[in-house]
N, C-alpha and C positions, 0 to 999 in steps of 0.2 A: 702641509695640505690644509691644516685648520686655519692658519693665518698666513696666506701667501703674500709675498712681496716681490718686487721686480728683481732684486739681487738674487734671491734664492731661486727664482724661476730661471734666471740666466745660468746659474750653476747647474740646474737640472737639465737644461737644454744642452749644455756642453757635455754633460754625462751621457745623455741620450745619443748625441752624435758619436761619441767614442764607443758607445755600446754597439751602434749600427756598424761602425767601421771594424769592430772586433767580431764580425760575423754573428752578431746577435739580432738578426733581422726580425725574428719572430717576437722577441721580447720588446724590442724598441718600437715595433709596430703597435703593440698593445699600450705601451707607456706614453706614446705620443698623444693618445686620447686624454691622458691625465694632464699633460702640458696644455692642451687646448682648453680643458675645463678651467685650469688655473688662470690662463690668460683671459678667459671670459670673465672670471671673477674679478680680475684686476682692470677690466674694461679696456684691454689692449685693442687697438684698431679703431678706437673712437675717441682719441685724445682731443680735448677742446680747451681746457683751462689750466694747463701746466706750462712750465717754462719751455723755451725752444729746445734746450738741452734735453729735458725729460721727454719731450715729444719725440725727439729723434731716437733716443735710447729705446723708448717703448715701441716705436715703429720698427726699428731694427730687430728687436726681440720678437715682435709679432710676426714679421715676415720670415724670420728664421724658423719659427714654429710652423707656419704655413708651408714653408719649403719642406720641412721634415715630414709633414703630413703627405705631401705629394710624393716624396721619395719613398715613404713607407708603403703607399698604395702601389707604386711600381715594383717594390720589392716583393709584395705579397699578392699582386694581381687583384686588387680591390678598388673600390671607388673612394675618392677623397672625402675626408670628414669635414673639412672647412670649405664652404662653397665660395665661388668667385665673388659674390656680392658682399662677403664679409671681410674682404681683404683691406679695404680702406686705402688711404694714401701711402705710397711706397716711401721708404727711407731715402734720404738724399745721397747722392753719389759724391761724398766728400771724404777726405782723409781724416784719420783719427786726430791728427794735430789741429784740425779745424773745428774740433768738437770739444767743448769744455763746459763746466758748470756756469762759467761766466757768460757764455753765449755761443753762437754758431756762426762761423765765418763762411759766407756765401760768395766770396770774391771769385770771379771767373779765373780758371786755371788754363795754362797753355796746353797741358796734357791731361788725360783722364785721371781721376783720383784712383790711384793704384790699390789703396786699401779696400775699396768697395767695388773694384772692377769685376772680378769674378762673381762676387755676390750679386751685383746688379744684373749680370747676364743670366744667372740661374733664377733670379727673382722674376725676370721677364718671361722666362720659359715656364716657370711655375704659374704665373698669371694666365698665360696662354692655355696651358693644360687645364686649369680649373674652368676657364671660359668654355673650352671645348667640351668638358664634361657637363656643363650647364645647358648645352644645346641638346634638347631631346630629339630623338629620332621618331618621327611620326609613324603611326601604324599604316597609314594609307599611301605611303610612297617615300620619296626622297626629297621632300620640299626643303629640308634644312641642309641638304648636302652642300650646296654652293656656299651657304653661309659658313660652314665649317672649313671648306677649302679656302675661302677668302681670308678667314681668320688665321689659318696656318701660313698662307702665302704672305700676309702682312707681317706676321711675326718673323718669318724667314728673311724678308727683305730688310726689316729694321735691324735684325740681329747681325746680318752680314755687313750692313753699313756701319754699325756702331762698334763691332768687336772684331771683324775679320779683315779690315783694311790695315793690316799690320805687316811691316817688313821684318821678317824673322831676324835678319842680320843686325838691325839697329834697335829692335824692341827689347824691353826687359823680359825676364823669364816669365813673370806672371802674365804679361801681355800675350806672349806666345802661347802659354798654357790656356789662357782664356780664349784665344783665337781657335785653337783646335777643339776645345770643349764646345764652343759655339757652333762650329761646323758639325760636330757629331749630334748636338742637340737639335739642330735644324732638320737633320735627316730623321732622327728618332721621332720628331713631332709629326712628320709625314707618315711614319709607320703607326704611331698612336692613333692617327686619324682613321687609318684603314684596318688596323688590327689591334684594337684596344685590349689590354690584358685582363679584361673582366667581361662577364656576360652582359649582354644588352637585351632589352626586351624585344627590340626589332632590329633586323639587319640594316645597318645604316649606310652600307656601301652599295651604290648603284652598280648594276652589271656592266655599264659602259665605262667605268673607271679603268684605265689601262696602266695604272701605276705598277711598276715591276717590284713587288715586295721582296722577292727572293734576291734579286740583284742588289737592291739597296741595303737590305739587312746583311748580306754578305760583305758589302763594303764596310759596314759598321764593325763587323767582327774582325775584318782584316786590319782596320785602323786601330782597334783596341789591342790587337796582338803585337803590333809593332812596339819595340822597346823604346820607351821615352828617353830623351836625353837626360843627362845628369842635372842640367839646370832646372828641370821641372819636377824633379823627385820630391822636393818639399811639399808639393801639392798632390802627390799621387794618391793620398788617402781620400781625396774627393771623388775618385772614380768608383764605379760599382760593377759587379759581374754582369755581363750583358746576356743574362739568361733569356730575356724577352726576345731579343733579336735571334738568339740561338734557336728558340722554339719556333719562330717564324721560318727560319731557314729549313729546319728539319721538316716542318709541316709542308712547305713547298716542295721539298725533295721527294716527299711521298707521292706527289702528283707528277713530278718530273725527275725521276731518279737518274737519268742518263743524259749525256751530252756535255759539251765543253763547259757551259755555265754550271751545270750540276756538279761536275768534277771540282770546279773551283769552289762552289758553295760547300760541298762535302768536306773539302780540305780545311776550309776555315772553321766549319762546325766541329770537326774532329779536334783540331788544334785548340779551339776554345774550350771544349769539354775537358780535354786533358789538362788544360791549365787550371781550371776553376773547380772541377768536381772533387779532386783530392783535398782541397782546402775548405770545402763546405761541409759542415758537420751538423749533427743533431737535428733540431726541429726544422731547419731550413731544407734538409735533404728530402723530407717526405713531401713537402708542398711544392717544391720546384724541381730538384735534380733527379728524383726517382722517375717522375713522369717523363722528363727530358731523356733520361737514360733509356727508357722504354721506346721513345721516339727514335733515338739513335740506333737502337737495336733493330727496329723495324726497317729503318733506312738501309742498314747493312744487309739485311736479308733481301730487300728489294733490289739492291745493286748486284747481289749474287745472281738473282733471277735474270737481270738484264745484261749480264756480262759473262754468260756461259760458265758460271760457277767460280769465277776468279774475283776475289774480294780485295778491294783497296782498303786495307784495315787501318785501324788507329795506331797500331804498334804491336810489337811482338807479344807483349803481355796480354793483349786483348785476344790474340789468337790462341796462345798456349793455355789460357785459362779455360777454354772451352765454353765461355759464356755466350759467344755469338752464335753458337749452334752450327758450326761447320765441321766437316770431317777433316782428318789429318791430311788427306790428299789435296783438298782445297786450300788448306792452310799452307802447305808446302808450295803449292802453285803460286799463291799470293805472295809469299816471301821471296820466291825465286824471281818473280817479275818485278815487284816493288814493295818495299816495306812501308811506303807512305802513299797516300792518295795522289792521283795525277795532279801535277802542278804545285805540289806541296813540298816545302822545304822547312824542316824543323829549325834549322839554324837561322833561316831568314826571319822567323817569328820569335826567336829567343825562348823556345819552349823547354819544358821538362825533357830530360833524357827519355827517348821512346821506350827504353827498357826499364824505366823507373818502376818501383814496386807500388803498384796501385791495386787495391782490392776490387777488381772489376766485378766480382760476384756481388759486391755490395751495391753496385750501380745497376747492373743488368739483372734486375730482380724479376720474379714472376709478378704478374699483375696483382695477385692477391696481396702482396706486400704493400701495395699502394692503396688497397681498398679496405684493409682490416679495421680502419678507424671509422668507416662509414656505417650508417644504419643498414640493416639487411635489405630493405626495400630499395636502396640506392646503389647497392653493390653491382647488380647486374648491368645497369647502364654504364657504370664507371668502368667495369671490366671490358665491356664491349668497346668503349671509347679508347682505353689504353691499349687494347689489342691492335687497334689501327688496321684492321683487315678490311680492304675495300668491299669484300663480300658482305660485310655487316652494314653497309650503307653509309659509312662515314665519309662525307664529302669535305675535302680540305679547301674547297672554295668557301666553306662556311666556318669562319674562325670561331664562332660561338660554340659549335659542336666540339671542336678541339678543346676549347677551354672547359 
């Protein structure tokens, strides 16, 4: 840190990526700021007088740091540290074999450069997200709404043209992986436009917007739950737990707890929670999964109220633990009718065994467990929000209140 150089910063960035993939979201979110400071000290993003090789190396490194900044903000529900105007020129989409200290080969290729294919796609998404965050929501209305919609629409069209026109049968594994990653990112960008995972000063979504957030977020969860083919497993570490879409689905279910679409969304939400909650530990549980567990608990209770006391539960362990607060008669009735939510098949999602040993009491906690780290003057509002009782005036049309 006293004498930074590009090689050491590259090593630090690789370490941070491994830390994040090893479920160290809280620590990596903090340390990304160090990487940004070191990059600033090295003048990354403003290359002017170095060789073509060094320019490309520095641009790749800078864009990797900017991408990690965006990933960390989505992991932690915060705003990006690096603004869109600081991105500079993106790295070239060329293979590593075309990059050497002696020069850069820019000869046109018959096929996309596979070494940079996935990185190029996520860099495009990162740029779009940072530009989206840079558009402020005015206090006096929705004057910037169409600008945001146009930005996301242009990103989606460009992404589908560049990365999704792939024949799975003839394409390489990384091309197929990039295609499905691009499809998911396009959908997530639409959700980020309407339900950003951080507080905003003004509500930026106009009341006439008819985008179906619950339906789209459910599709994202369902796509994530499908077991990837063996050919794409080498890149599975690039994925991240879809807590954000899960929170959207649960928030929407609190407004619409019953009906065919609600049953489908509830099934995907339960399956997602069962897959990711047991493997999420320590610091990340308090900031993300405990509030989500409280949301899921409340959804369970509301579905009881709307289905004459019969609960489509997450699995036998959730009922027998007593955490969801239903009596033994209701639990027996639920198990007698169906041990899974309507339209849900554990085998089709490749999930954990429904009877697997999960400490549900750890997840279905009292609201106080999520508030004990807050100052006293903030706890009351926090508890009311986590209780998610409609009588307390919490409107789930207002995503900011939920956050």
